[in-house]
PDBQT receptor file of N, H, CA, C and O in Angstrom, charges set to zero:
ATOM      1  N   MET A   1     101.943  60.315 107.942  1.00  0.00    +0.000 N 
ATOM      2  CA  MET A   1     101.381  61.461 108.607  1.00  0.00    +0.000 C 
ATOM      3  C   MET A   1     100.438  60.980 109.713  1.00  0.00    +0.000 C 
ATOM      4  O   MET A   1      99.711  60.002 109.537  1.00  0.00    +0.000 OA
ATOM      5  N   ASP A   2     100.457  61.662 110.832  1.00  0.00    +0.000 N 
ATOM      6  H   ASP A   2     101.048  62.456 110.976  1.00  0.00    +0.000 HD
ATOM      7  CA  ASP A   2      99.564  61.332 111.944  1.00  0.00    +0.000 C 
ATOM      8  C   ASP A   2      98.143  61.797 111.643  1.00  0.00    +0.000 C 
ATOM      9  O   ASP A   2      97.914  62.609 110.747  1.00  0.00    +0.000 OA
ATOM     10  N   ASP A   3      97.197  61.265 112.411  1.00  0.00    +0.000 N 
ATOM     11  H   ASP A   3      97.383  60.605 113.139  1.00  0.00    +0.000 HD
ATOM     12  CA  ASP A   3      95.787  61.614 112.203  1.00  0.00    +0.000 C 
ATOM     13  C   ASP A   3      95.543  63.117 112.315  1.00  0.00    +0.000 C 
ATOM     14  O   ASP A   3      94.828  63.697 111.498  1.00  0.00    +0.000 OA
ATOM     15  N   HIS A   4      96.135  63.742 113.324  1.00  0.00    +0.000 N 
ATOM     16  H   HIS A   4      96.716  63.271 113.988  1.00  0.00    +0.000 HD
ATOM     17  CA  HIS A   4      95.894  65.180 113.498  1.00  0.00    +0.000 C 
ATOM     18  C   HIS A   4      96.496  65.983 112.340  1.00  0.00    +0.000 C 
ATOM     19  O   HIS A   4      95.974  67.037 111.976  1.00  0.00    +0.000 OA
ATOM     20  N   GLU A   5      97.579  65.490 111.772  1.00  0.00    +0.000 N 
ATOM     21  H   GLU A   5      98.002  64.634 112.067  1.00  0.00    +0.000 HD
ATOM     22  CA  GLU A   5      98.188  66.156 110.618  1.00  0.00    +0.000 C 
ATOM     23  C   GLU A   5      97.292  66.021 109.384  1.00  0.00    +0.000 C 
ATOM     24  O   GLU A   5      97.127  66.965 108.612  1.00  0.00    +0.000 OA
ATOM     25  N   ASP A   6      96.722  64.829 109.218  1.00  0.00    +0.000 N 
ATOM     26  H   ASP A   6      96.856  64.062 109.845  1.00  0.00    +0.000 HD
ATOM     27  CA  ASP A   6      95.771  64.623 108.114  1.00  0.00    +0.000 C 
ATOM     28  C   ASP A   6      94.590  65.577 108.233  1.00  0.00    +0.000 C 
ATOM     29  O   ASP A   6      94.115  66.115 107.232  1.00  0.00    +0.000 OA
ATOM     30  N   ARG A   7      94.117  65.786 109.463  1.00  0.00    +0.000 N 
ATOM     31  H   ARG A   7      94.503  65.350 110.276  1.00  0.00    +0.000 HD
ATOM     32  CA  ARG A   7      92.983  66.695 109.664  1.00  0.00    +0.000 C 
ATOM     33  C   ARG A   7      93.344  68.130 109.298  1.00  0.00    +0.000 C 
ATOM     34  O   ARG A   7      92.515  68.855 108.748  1.00  0.00    +0.000 OA
ATOM     35  N   VAL A   8      94.566  68.545 109.595  1.00  0.00    +0.000 N 
ATOM     36  H   VAL A   8      95.239  67.956 110.042  1.00  0.00    +0.000 HD
ATOM     37  CA  VAL A   8      94.998  69.898 109.250  1.00  0.00    +0.000 C 
ATOM     38  C   VAL A   8      95.078  70.048 107.725  1.00  0.00    +0.000 C 
ATOM     39  O   VAL A   8      94.662  71.068 107.176  1.00  0.00    +0.000 OA
ATOM     40  N   VAL A   9      95.611  69.035 107.052  1.00  0.00    +0.000 N 
ATOM     41  H   VAL A   9      95.950  68.207 107.499  1.00  0.00    +0.000 HD
ATOM     42  CA  VAL A   9      95.701  69.074 105.589  1.00  0.00    +0.000 C 
ATOM     43  C   VAL A   9      94.297  69.153 104.983  1.00  0.00    +0.000 C 
ATOM     44  O   VAL A   9      94.065  69.927 104.054  1.00  0.00    +0.000 OA
ATOM     45  N   GLU A  10      93.375  68.366 105.499  1.00  0.00    +0.000 N 
ATOM     46  H   GLU A  10      93.564  67.737 106.254  1.00  0.00    +0.000 HD
ATOM     47  CA  GLU A  10      91.997  68.385 105.000  1.00  0.00    +0.000 C 
ATOM     48  C   GLU A  10      91.322  69.725 105.300  1.00  0.00    +0.000 C 
ATOM     49  O   GLU A  10      90.601  70.263 104.459  1.00  0.00    +0.000 OA
ATOM     50  N   GLU A  11      91.552  70.247 106.473  1.00  0.00    +0.000 N 
ATOM     51  H   GLU A  11      92.137  69.810 107.156  1.00  0.00    +0.000 HD
ATOM     52  CA  GLU A  11      90.980  71.547 106.833  1.00  0.00    +0.000 C 
ATOM     53  C   GLU A  11      91.454  72.641 105.881  1.00  0.00    +0.000 C 
ATOM     54  O   GLU A  11      90.662  73.478 105.447  1.00  0.00    +0.000 OA
ATOM     55  N   LYS A  12      92.752  72.632 105.555  1.00  0.00    +0.000 N 
ATOM     56  H   LYS A  12      93.395  71.951 105.907  1.00  0.00    +0.000 HD
ATOM     57  CA  LYS A  12      93.287  73.634 104.632  1.00  0.00    +0.000 C 
ATOM     58  C   LYS A  12      92.678  73.471 103.246  1.00  0.00    +0.000 C 
ATOM     59  O   LYS A  12      92.341  74.461 102.598  1.00  0.00    +0.000 OA
ATOM     60  N   ALA A  13      92.535  72.233 102.786  1.00  0.00    +0.000 N 
ATOM     61  H   ALA A  13      92.809  71.428 103.312  1.00  0.00    +0.000 HD
ATOM     62  CA  ALA A  13      91.951  71.998 101.469  1.00  0.00    +0.000 C 
ATOM     63  C   ALA A  13      90.515  72.521 101.414  1.00  0.00    +0.000 C 
ATOM     64  O   ALA A  13      90.122  73.159 100.438  1.00  0.00    +0.000 OA
ATOM     65  N   GLN A  14      89.742  72.255 102.451  1.00  0.00    +0.000 N 
ATOM     66  H   GLN A  14      90.062  71.736 103.244  1.00  0.00    +0.000 HD
ATOM     67  CA  GLN A  14      88.362  72.739 102.504  1.00  0.00    +0.000 C 
ATOM     68  C   GLN A  14      88.321  74.262 102.575  1.00  0.00    +0.000 C 
ATOM     69  O   GLN A  14      87.504  74.898 101.909  1.00  0.00    +0.000 OA
ATOM     70  N   LEU A  15      89.195  74.838 103.376  1.00  0.00    +0.000 N 
ATOM     71  H   LEU A  15      89.859  74.322 103.917  1.00  0.00    +0.000 HD
ATOM     72  CA  LEU A  15      89.248  76.292 103.498  1.00  0.00    +0.000 C 
ATOM     73  C   LEU A  15      89.609  76.930 102.164  1.00  0.00    +0.000 C 
ATOM     74  O   LEU A  15      89.011  77.930 101.767  1.00  0.00    +0.000 OA
ATOM     75  N   ASP A  16      90.577  76.359 101.478  1.00  0.00    +0.000 N 
ATOM     76  H   ASP A  16      91.063  75.546 101.800  1.00  0.00    +0.000 HD
ATOM     77  CA  ASP A  16      90.985  76.911 100.180  1.00  0.00    +0.000 C 
ATOM     78  C   ASP A  16      89.849  76.830  99.155  1.00  0.00    +0.000 C 
ATOM     79  O   ASP A  16      89.706  77.720  98.317  1.00  0.00    +0.000 OA
ATOM     80  N   GLU A  17      89.048  75.773  99.219  1.00  0.00    +0.000 N 
ATOM     81  H   GLU A  17      89.165  75.049  99.900  1.00  0.00    +0.000 HD
ATOM     82  CA  GLU A  17      87.877  75.679  98.346  1.00  0.00    +0.000 C 
ATOM     83  C   GLU A  17      86.890  76.800  98.657  1.00  0.00    +0.000 C 
ATOM     84  O   GLU A  17      86.340  77.420  97.747  1.00  0.00    +0.000 OA
ATOM     85  N   LYS A  18      86.670  77.054  99.934  1.00  0.00    +0.000 N 
ATOM     86  H   LYS A  18      87.116  76.550 100.673  1.00  0.00    +0.000 HD
ATOM     87  CA  LYS A  18      85.754  78.123 100.336  1.00  0.00    +0.000 C 
ATOM     88  C   LYS A  18      86.277  79.491  99.908  1.00  0.00    +0.000 C 
ATOM     89  O   LYS A  18      85.506  80.354  99.490  1.00  0.00    +0.000 OA
ATOM     90  N   ILE A  19      87.573  79.680 100.015  1.00  0.00    +0.000 N 
ATOM     91  H   ILE A  19      88.199  78.979 100.355  1.00  0.00    +0.000 HD
ATOM     92  CA  ILE A  19      88.179  80.936  99.565  1.00  0.00    +0.000 C 
ATOM     93  C   ILE A  19      87.941  81.113  98.066  1.00  0.00    +0.000 C 
ATOM     94  O   ILE A  19      87.606  82.206  97.608  1.00  0.00    +0.000 OA
ATOM     95  N   GLY A  20      88.113  80.044  97.315  1.00  0.00    +0.000 N 
ATOM     96  H   GLY A  20      88.385  79.156  97.686  1.00  0.00    +0.000 HD
ATOM     97  CA  GLY A  20      87.891  80.103  95.876  1.00  0.00    +0.000 C 
ATOM     98  C   GLY A  20      86.449  80.443  95.534  1.00  0.00    +0.000 C 
ATOM     99  O   GLY A  20      86.189  81.249  94.641  1.00  0.00    +0.000 OA
ATOM    100  N   ARG A  21      85.507  79.822  96.251  1.00  0.00    +0.000 N 
ATOM    101  H   ARG A  21      85.718  79.168  96.977  1.00  0.00    +0.000 HD
ATOM    102  CA  ARG A  21      84.092  80.104  95.988  1.00  0.00    +0.000 C 
ATOM    103  C   ARG A  21      83.739  81.539  96.368  1.00  0.00    +0.000 C 
ATOM    104  O   ARG A  21      82.980  82.200  95.659  1.00  0.00    +0.000 OA
ATOM    105  N   LEU A  22      84.282  82.018  97.475  1.00  0.00    +0.000 N 
ATOM    106  H   LEU A  22      84.898  81.481  98.051  1.00  0.00    +0.000 HD
ATOM    107  CA  LEU A  22      84.013  83.399  97.876  1.00  0.00    +0.000 C 
ATOM    108  C   LEU A  22      84.618  84.365  96.869  1.00  0.00    +0.000 C 
ATOM    109  O   LEU A  22      83.997  85.369  96.521  1.00  0.00    +0.000 OA
ATOM    110  N   SER A  23      85.804  84.074  96.408  1.00  0.00    +0.000 N 
ATOM    111  H   SER A  23      86.309  83.259  96.690  1.00  0.00    +0.000 HD
ATOM    112  CA  SER A  23      86.442  84.921  95.398  1.00  0.00    +0.000 C 
ATOM    113  C   SER A  23      85.603  84.964  94.118  1.00  0.00    +0.000 C 
ATOM    114  O   SER A  23      85.415  86.026  93.525  1.00  0.00    +0.000 OA
ATOM    115  N   ASP A  24      85.105  83.807  93.703  1.00  0.00    +0.000 N 
ATOM    116  H   ASP A  24      85.258  82.944  94.185  1.00  0.00    +0.000 HD
ATOM    117  CA  ASP A  24      84.233  83.756  92.523  1.00  0.00    +0.000 C 
ATOM    118  C   ASP A  24      83.000  84.628  92.738  1.00  0.00    +0.000 C 
ATOM    119  O   ASP A  24      82.597  85.370  91.842  1.00  0.00    +0.000 OA
ATOM    120  N   PHE A  25      82.401  84.538  93.924  1.00  0.00    +0.000 N 
ATOM    121  H   PHE A  25      82.728  83.934  94.651  1.00  0.00    +0.000 HD
ATOM    122  CA  PHE A  25      81.227  85.345  94.234  1.00  0.00    +0.000 C 
ATOM    123  C   PHE A  25      81.564  86.831  94.165  1.00  0.00    +0.000 C 
ATOM    124  O   PHE A  25      80.783  87.630  93.648  1.00  0.00    +0.000 OA
ATOM    125  N   MET A  26      82.714  87.188  94.683  1.00  0.00    +0.000 N 
ATOM    126  H   MET A  26      83.348  86.539  95.103  1.00  0.00    +0.000 HD
ATOM    127  CA  MET A  26      83.102  88.597  94.718  1.00  0.00    +0.000 C 
ATOM    128  C   MET A  26      83.407  89.149  93.325  1.00  0.00    +0.000 C 
ATOM    129  O   MET A  26      83.411  90.364  93.123  1.00  0.00    +0.000 OA
ATOM    130  N   HIS A  27      83.660  88.268  92.376  1.00  0.00    +0.000 N 
ATOM    131  H   HIS A  27      83.656  87.282  92.540  1.00  0.00    +0.000 HD
ATOM    132  CA  HIS A  27      83.893  88.694  91.000  1.00  0.00    +0.000 C 
ATOM    133  C   HIS A  27      82.640  88.531  90.135  1.00  0.00    +0.000 C 
ATOM    134  O   HIS A  27      82.675  88.743  88.923  1.00  0.00    +0.000 OA
ATOM    135  N   GLY A  28      81.541  88.153  90.777  1.00  0.00    +0.000 N 
ATOM    136  H   GLY A  28      81.513  87.980  91.762  1.00  0.00    +0.000 HD
ATOM    137  CA  GLY A  28      80.295  87.937  90.048  1.00  0.00    +0.000 C 
ATOM    138  C   GLY A  28      79.437  89.192  89.988  1.00  0.00    +0.000 C 
ATOM    139  O   GLY A  28      79.895  90.295  90.286  1.00  0.00    +0.000 OA
ATOM    140  N   ASN A  29      78.188  89.000  89.597  1.00  0.00    +0.000 N 
ATOM    141  H   ASN A  29      77.816  88.104  89.355  1.00  0.00    +0.000 HD
ATOM    142  CA  ASN A  29      77.313  90.151  89.386  1.00  0.00    +0.000 C 
ATOM    143  C   ASN A  29      76.503  90.560  90.614  1.00  0.00    +0.000 C 
ATOM    144  O   ASN A  29      75.881  91.622  90.603  1.00  0.00    +0.000 OA
ATOM    145  N   ILE A  30      76.492  89.756  91.660  1.00  0.00    +0.000 N 
ATOM    146  H   ILE A  30      76.997  88.893  91.668  1.00  0.00    +0.000 HD
ATOM    147  CA  ILE A  30      75.748  90.105  92.867  1.00  0.00    +0.000 C 
ATOM    148  C   ILE A  30      76.569  91.007  93.790  1.00  0.00    +0.000 C 
ATOM    149  O   ILE A  30      76.044  91.955  94.374  1.00  0.00    +0.000 OA
ATOM    150  N   TYR A  31      77.853  90.703  93.915  1.00  0.00    +0.000 N 
ATOM    151  H   TYR A  31      78.280  89.933  93.441  1.00  0.00    +0.000 HD
ATOM    152  CA  TYR A  31      78.717  91.451  94.834  1.00  0.00    +0.000 C 
ATOM    153  C   TYR A  31      78.641  92.965  94.637  1.00  0.00    +0.000 C 
ATOM    154  O   TYR A  31      78.518  93.688  95.625  1.00  0.00    +0.000 OA
ATOM    155  N   PRO A  32      78.709  93.476  93.404  1.00  0.00    +0.000 N 
ATOM    156  CA  PRO A  32      78.658  94.936  93.233  1.00  0.00    +0.000 C 
ATOM    157  C   PRO A  32      77.339  95.565  93.685  1.00  0.00    +0.000 C 
ATOM    158  O   PRO A  32      77.269  96.770  93.928  1.00  0.00    +0.000 OA
ATOM    159  N   LYS A  33      76.302  94.745  93.796  1.00  0.00    +0.000 N 
ATOM    160  H   LYS A  33      76.359  93.766  93.599  1.00  0.00    +0.000 HD
ATOM    161  CA  LYS A  33      74.994  95.246  94.216  1.00  0.00    +0.000 C 
ATOM    162  C   LYS A  33      74.853  95.310  95.735  1.00  0.00    +0.000 C 
ATOM    163  O   LYS A  33      73.900  95.899  96.245  1.00  0.00    +0.000 OA
ATOM    164  N   LEU A  34      75.792  94.710  96.455  1.00  0.00    +0.000 N 
ATOM    165  H   LEU A  34      76.566  94.232  96.041  1.00  0.00    +0.000 HD
ATOM    166  CA  LEU A  34      75.744  94.724  97.918  1.00  0.00    +0.000 C 
ATOM    167  C   LEU A  34      76.105  96.112  98.434  1.00  0.00    +0.000 C 
ATOM    168  O   LEU A  34      76.738  96.910  97.742  1.00  0.00    +0.000 OA
ATOM    169  N   SER A  35      75.690  96.374  99.653  1.00  0.00    +0.000 N 
ATOM    170  H   SER A  35      75.176  95.726 100.215  1.00  0.00    +0.000 HD
ATOM    171  CA  SER A  35      76.052  97.649 100.270  1.00  0.00    +0.000 C 
ATOM    172  C   SER A  35      77.560  97.711 100.484  1.00  0.00    +0.000 C 
ATOM    173  O   SER A  35      78.237  96.683 100.525  1.00  0.00    +0.000 OA
ATOM    174  N   ALA A  36      78.066  98.910 100.617  1.00  0.00    +0.000 N 
ATOM    175  H   ALA A  36      77.517  99.745 100.584  1.00  0.00    +0.000 HD
ATOM    176  CA  ALA A  36      79.500  99.086 100.865  1.00  0.00    +0.000 C 
ATOM    177  C   ALA A  36      79.914  98.377 102.147  1.00  0.00    +0.000 C 
ATOM    178  O   ALA A  36      81.014  97.833 102.232  1.00  0.00    +0.000 OA
ATOM    179  N   THR A  37      79.038  98.381 103.138  1.00  0.00    +0.000 N 
ATOM    180  H   THR A  37      78.144  98.823 103.070  1.00  0.00    +0.000 HD
ATOM    181  CA  THR A  37      79.341  97.702 104.405  1.00  0.00    +0.000 C 
ATOM    182  C   THR A  37      79.497  96.207 104.186  1.00  0.00    +0.000 C 
ATOM    183  O   THR A  37      80.453  95.599 104.667  1.00  0.00    +0.000 OA
ATOM    184  N   ASP A  38      78.548  95.611 103.455  1.00  0.00    +0.000 N 
ATOM    185  H   ASP A  38      77.771  96.105 103.065  1.00  0.00    +0.000 HD
ATOM    186  CA  ASP A  38      78.634  94.173 103.199  1.00  0.00    +0.000 C 
ATOM    187  C   ASP A  38      79.837  93.816 102.338  1.00  0.00    +0.000 C 
ATOM    188  O   ASP A  38      80.486  92.797 102.570  1.00  0.00    +0.000 OA
ATOM    189  N   GLN A  39      80.138  94.648 101.348  1.00  0.00    +0.000 N 
ATOM    190  H   GLN A  39      79.610  95.476 101.160  1.00  0.00    +0.000 HD
ATOM    191  CA  GLN A  39      81.332  94.414 100.538  1.00  0.00    +0.000 C 
ATOM    192  C   GLN A  39      82.582  94.472 101.413  1.00  0.00    +0.000 C 
ATOM    193  O   GLN A  39      83.477  93.637 101.280  1.00  0.00    +0.000 OA
ATOM    194  N   GLY A  40      82.638  95.438 102.289  1.00  0.00    +0.000 N 
ATOM    195  H   GLY A  40      81.910  96.116 102.397  1.00  0.00    +0.000 HD
ATOM    196  CA  GLY A  40      83.788  95.568 103.180  1.00  0.00    +0.000 C 
ATOM    197  C   GLY A  40      83.938  94.377 104.102  1.00  0.00    +0.000 C 
ATOM    198  O   GLY A  40      85.046  93.895 104.335  1.00  0.00    +0.000 OA
ATOM    199  N   LEU A  41      82.819  93.903 104.625  1.00  0.00    +0.000 N 
ATOM    200  H   LEU A  41      81.918  94.295 104.436  1.00  0.00    +0.000 HD
ATOM    201  CA  LEU A  41      82.868  92.735 105.504  1.00  0.00    +0.000 C 
ATOM    202  C   LEU A  41      83.351  91.497 104.759  1.00  0.00    +0.000 C 
ATOM    203  O   LEU A  41      84.113  90.700 105.307  1.00  0.00    +0.000 OA
ATOM    204  N   LEU A  42      82.915  91.334 103.520  1.00  0.00    +0.000 N 
ATOM    205  H   LEU A  42      82.297  91.981 103.075  1.00  0.00    +0.000 HD
ATOM    206  CA  LEU A  42      83.399  90.202 102.732  1.00  0.00    +0.000 C 
ATOM    207  C   LEU A  42      84.888  90.323 102.429  1.00  0.00    +0.000 C 
ATOM    208  O   LEU A  42      85.597  89.318 102.384  1.00  0.00    +0.000 OA
ATOM    209  N   MET A  43      85.359  91.540 102.224  1.00  0.00    +0.000 N 
ATOM    210  H   MET A  43      84.783  92.356 102.261  1.00  0.00    +0.000 HD
ATOM    211  CA  MET A  43      86.799  91.745 102.018  1.00  0.00    +0.000 C 
ATOM    212  C   MET A  43      87.583  91.334 103.270  1.00  0.00    +0.000 C 
ATOM    213  O   MET A  43      88.615  90.670 103.176  1.00  0.00    +0.000 OA
ATOM    214  N   VAL A  44      87.084  91.733 104.426  1.00  0.00    +0.000 N 
ATOM    215  H   VAL A  44      86.246  92.272 104.502  1.00  0.00    +0.000 HD
ATOM    216  CA  VAL A  44      87.731  91.337 105.678  1.00  0.00    +0.000 C 
ATOM    217  C   VAL A  44      87.698  89.820 105.825  1.00  0.00    +0.000 C 
ATOM    218  O   VAL A  44      88.682  89.203 106.232  1.00  0.00    +0.000 OA
ATOM    219  N   GLN A  45      86.552  89.229 105.490  1.00  0.00    +0.000 N 
ATOM    220  H   GLN A  45      85.753  89.731 105.160  1.00  0.00    +0.000 HD
ATOM    221  CA  GLN A  45      86.410  87.781 105.604  1.00  0.00    +0.000 C 
ATOM    222  C   GLN A  45      87.407  87.048 104.728  1.00  0.00    +0.000 C 
ATOM    223  O   GLN A  45      88.070  86.122 105.195  1.00  0.00    +0.000 OA
ATOM    224  N   ILE A  46      87.529  87.443 103.458  1.00  0.00    +0.000 N 
ATOM    225  H   ILE A  46      86.990  88.196 103.079  1.00  0.00    +0.000 HD
ATOM    226  CA  ILE A  46      88.421  86.713 102.554  1.00  0.00    +0.000 C 
ATOM    227  C   ILE A  46      89.881  86.921 102.942  1.00  0.00    +0.000 C 
ATOM    228  O   ILE A  46      90.690  86.005 102.796  1.00  0.00    +0.000 OA
ATOM    229  N   ARG A  47      90.229  88.101 103.429  1.00  0.00    +0.000 N 
ATOM    230  H   ARG A  47      89.571  88.845 103.547  1.00  0.00    +0.000 HD
ATOM    231  CA  ARG A  47      91.613  88.322 103.893  1.00  0.00    +0.000 C 
ATOM    232  C   ARG A  47      91.912  87.472 105.121  1.00  0.00    +0.000 C 
ATOM    233  O   ARG A  47      93.000  86.909 105.243  1.00  0.00    +0.000 OA
ATOM    234  N   THR A  48      90.947  87.381 106.030  1.00  0.00    +0.000 N 
ATOM    235  H   THR A  48      90.063  87.839 105.931  1.00  0.00    +0.000 HD
ATOM    236  CA  THR A  48      91.127  86.582 107.244  1.00  0.00    +0.000 C 
ATOM    237  C   THR A  48      91.239  85.102 106.908  1.00  0.00    +0.000 C 
ATOM    238  O   THR A  48      92.065  84.387 107.476  1.00  0.00    +0.000 OA
ATOM    239  N   MET A  49      90.407  84.651 105.985  1.00  0.00    +0.000 N 
ATOM    240  H   MET A  49      89.736  85.232 105.524  1.00  0.00    +0.000 HD
ATOM    241  CA  MET A  49      90.480  83.257 105.553  1.00  0.00    +0.000 C 
ATOM    242  C   MET A  49      91.829  82.972 104.901  1.00  0.00    +0.000 C 
ATOM    243  O   MET A  49      92.409  81.906 105.108  1.00  0.00    +0.000 OA
ATOM    244  N   GLY A  50      92.327  83.923 104.113  1.00  0.00    +0.000 N 
ATOM    245  H   GLY A  50      91.856  84.788 103.945  1.00  0.00    +0.000 HD
ATOM    246  CA  GLY A  50      93.633  83.751 103.488  1.00  0.00    +0.000 C 
ATOM    247  C   GLY A  50      94.755  83.676 104.504  1.00  0.00    +0.000 C 
ATOM    248  O   GLY A  50      95.683  82.880 104.364  1.00  0.00    +0.000 OA
ATOM    249  N   ALA A  51      94.661  84.512 105.532  1.00  0.00    +0.000 N 
ATOM    250  H   ALA A  51      93.907  85.159 105.646  1.00  0.00    +0.000 HD
ATOM    251  CA  ALA A  51      95.674  84.484 106.589  1.00  0.00    +0.000 C 
ATOM    252  C   ALA A  51      95.637  83.139 107.327  1.00  0.00    +0.000 C 
ATOM    253  O   ALA A  51      96.680  82.557 107.623  1.00  0.00    +0.000 OA
ATOM    254  N   TYR A  52      94.436  82.659 107.618  1.00  0.00    +0.000 N 
ATOM    255  H   TYR A  52      93.588  83.132 107.378  1.00  0.00    +0.000 HD
ATOM    256  CA  TYR A  52      94.270  81.370 108.289  1.00  0.00    +0.000 C 
ATOM    257  C   TYR A  52      94.838  80.245 107.420  1.00  0.00    +0.000 C 
ATOM    258  O   TYR A  52      95.500  79.340 107.928  1.00  0.00    +0.000 OA
ATOM    259  N   SER A  53      94.578  80.302 106.122  1.00  0.00    +0.000 N 
ATOM    260  H   SER A  53      94.040  81.037 105.709  1.00  0.00    +0.000 HD
ATOM    261  CA  SER A  53      95.127  79.309 105.201  1.00  0.00    +0.000 C 
ATOM    262  C   SER A  53      96.651  79.339 105.230  1.00  0.00    +0.000 C 
ATOM    263  O   SER A  53      97.300  78.294 105.172  1.00  0.00    +0.000 OA
ATOM    264  N   GLY A  54      97.209  80.524 105.318  1.00  0.00    +0.000 N 
ATOM    265  H   GLY A  54      96.682  81.372 105.365  1.00  0.00    +0.000 HD
ATOM    266  CA  GLY A  54      98.662  80.656 105.401  1.00  0.00    +0.000 C 
ATOM    267  C   GLY A  54      99.228  80.025 106.662  1.00  0.00    +0.000 C 
ATOM    268  O   GLY A  54     100.282  79.390 106.630  1.00  0.00    +0.000 OA
ATOM    269  N   VAL A  55      98.524  80.202 107.771  1.00  0.00    +0.000 N 
ATOM    270  H   VAL A  55      97.668  80.718 107.798  1.00  0.00    +0.000 HD
ATOM    271  CA  VAL A  55      98.961  79.586 109.033  1.00  0.00    +0.000 C 
ATOM    272  C   VAL A  55      98.918  78.070 108.909  1.00  0.00    +0.000 C 
ATOM    273  O   VAL A  55      99.846  77.378 109.329  1.00  0.00    +0.000 OA
ATOM    274  N   LEU A  56      97.835  77.559 108.328  1.00  0.00    +0.000 N 
ATOM    275  H   LEU A  56      97.082  78.121 107.987  1.00  0.00    +0.000 HD
ATOM    276  CA  LEU A  56      97.748  76.108 108.147  1.00  0.00    +0.000 C 
ATOM    277  C   LEU A  56      98.865  75.610 107.236  1.00  0.00    +0.000 C 
ATOM    278  O   LEU A  56      99.432  74.546 107.482  1.00  0.00    +0.000 OA
ATOM    279  N   ALA A  57      99.188  76.361 106.191  1.00  0.00    +0.000 N 
ATOM    280  H   ALA A  57      98.727  77.226 105.991  1.00  0.00    +0.000 HD
ATOM    281  CA  ALA A  57     100.286  75.976 105.293  1.00  0.00    +0.000 C 
ATOM    282  C   ALA A  57     101.608  75.926 106.057  1.00  0.00    +0.000 C 
ATOM    283  O   ALA A  57     102.410  75.013 105.860  1.00  0.00    +0.000 OA
ATOM    284  N   ASP A  58     101.830  76.902 106.923  1.00  0.00    +0.000 N 
ATOM    285  H   ASP A  58     101.178  77.643 107.083  1.00  0.00    +0.000 HD
ATOM    286  CA  ASP A  58     103.054  76.909 107.734  1.00  0.00    +0.000 C 
ATOM    287  C   ASP A  58     103.107  75.690 108.650  1.00  0.00    +0.000 C 
ATOM    288  O   ASP A  58     104.164  75.084 108.819  1.00  0.00    +0.000 OA
ATOM    289  N   ARG A  59     101.973  75.334 109.236  1.00  0.00    +0.000 N 
ATOM    290  H   ARG A  59     101.114  75.826 109.098  1.00  0.00    +0.000 HD
ATOM    291  CA  ARG A  59     101.933  74.159 110.113  1.00  0.00    +0.000 C 
ATOM    292  C   ARG A  59     102.218  72.882 109.319  1.00  0.00    +0.000 C 
ATOM    293  O   ARG A  59     102.973  72.016 109.758  1.00  0.00    +0.000 OA
ATOM    294  N   ILE A  60     101.594  72.786 108.135  1.00  0.00    +0.000 N 
ATOM    295  H   ILE A  60     100.980  73.490 107.778  1.00  0.00    +0.000 HD
ATOM    296  CA  ILE A  60     101.776  71.594 107.296  1.00  0.00    +0.000 C 
ATOM    297  C   ILE A  60     103.233  71.449 106.877  1.00  0.00    +0.000 C 
ATOM    298  O   ILE A  60     103.770  70.342 106.843  1.00  0.00    +0.000 OA
ATOM    299  N   GLU A  61     103.858  72.553 106.564  1.00  0.00    +0.000 N 
ATOM    300  H   GLU A  61     103.422  73.453 106.592  1.00  0.00    +0.000 HD
ATOM    301  CA  GLU A  61     105.274  72.539 106.179  1.00  0.00    +0.000 C 
ATOM    302  C   GLU A  61     106.153  71.962 107.282  1.00  0.00    +0.000 C 
ATOM    303  O   GLU A  61     107.167  71.320 107.007  1.00  0.00    +0.000 OA
ATOM    304  N   ARG A  62     105.763  72.193 108.516  1.00  0.00    +0.000 N 
ATOM    305  H   ARG A  62     104.940  72.714 108.740  1.00  0.00    +0.000 HD
ATOM    306  CA  ARG A  62     106.563  71.709 109.646  1.00  0.00    +0.000 C 
ATOM    307  C   ARG A  62     106.313  70.220 109.940  1.00  0.00    +0.000 C 
ATOM    308  O   ARG A  62     107.029  69.627 110.746  1.00  0.00    +0.000 OA
ATOM    309  N   PHE A  63     105.314  69.616 109.301  1.00  0.00    +0.000 N 
ATOM    310  H   PHE A  63     104.732  70.098 108.646  1.00  0.00    +0.000 HD
ATOM    311  CA  PHE A  63     105.033  68.198 109.551  1.00  0.00    +0.000 C 
ATOM    312  C   PHE A  63     106.150  67.311 109.001  1.00  0.00    +0.000 C 
ATOM    313  O   PHE A  63     106.371  66.218 109.523  1.00  0.00    +0.000 OA
ATOM    314  N   SER A  64     106.849  67.749 107.971  1.00  0.00    +0.000 N 
ATOM    315  H   SER A  64     106.669  68.637 107.547  1.00  0.00    +0.000 HD
ATOM    316  CA  SER A  64     107.846  66.855 107.369  1.00  0.00    +0.000 C 
ATOM    317  C   SER A  64     109.229  67.073 107.898  1.00  0.00    +0.000 C 
ATOM    318  O   SER A  64     110.165  66.391 107.479  1.00  0.00    +0.000 OA
TER     319      SER A  64
């Protein structure tokens, strides 16, 4: 794998970790106490991060 490909793989791994941590937070006891606006923004954030992860997965698939 080329250097730039390694960076994409690492970026996806880091992003997926962040998605997991955000998901854990959203299933915890603080999230329900947030305002509806903040909850909505976090929902948009996690969906956007998931979409970005999907794009990176598609790129990684094309490396081989």
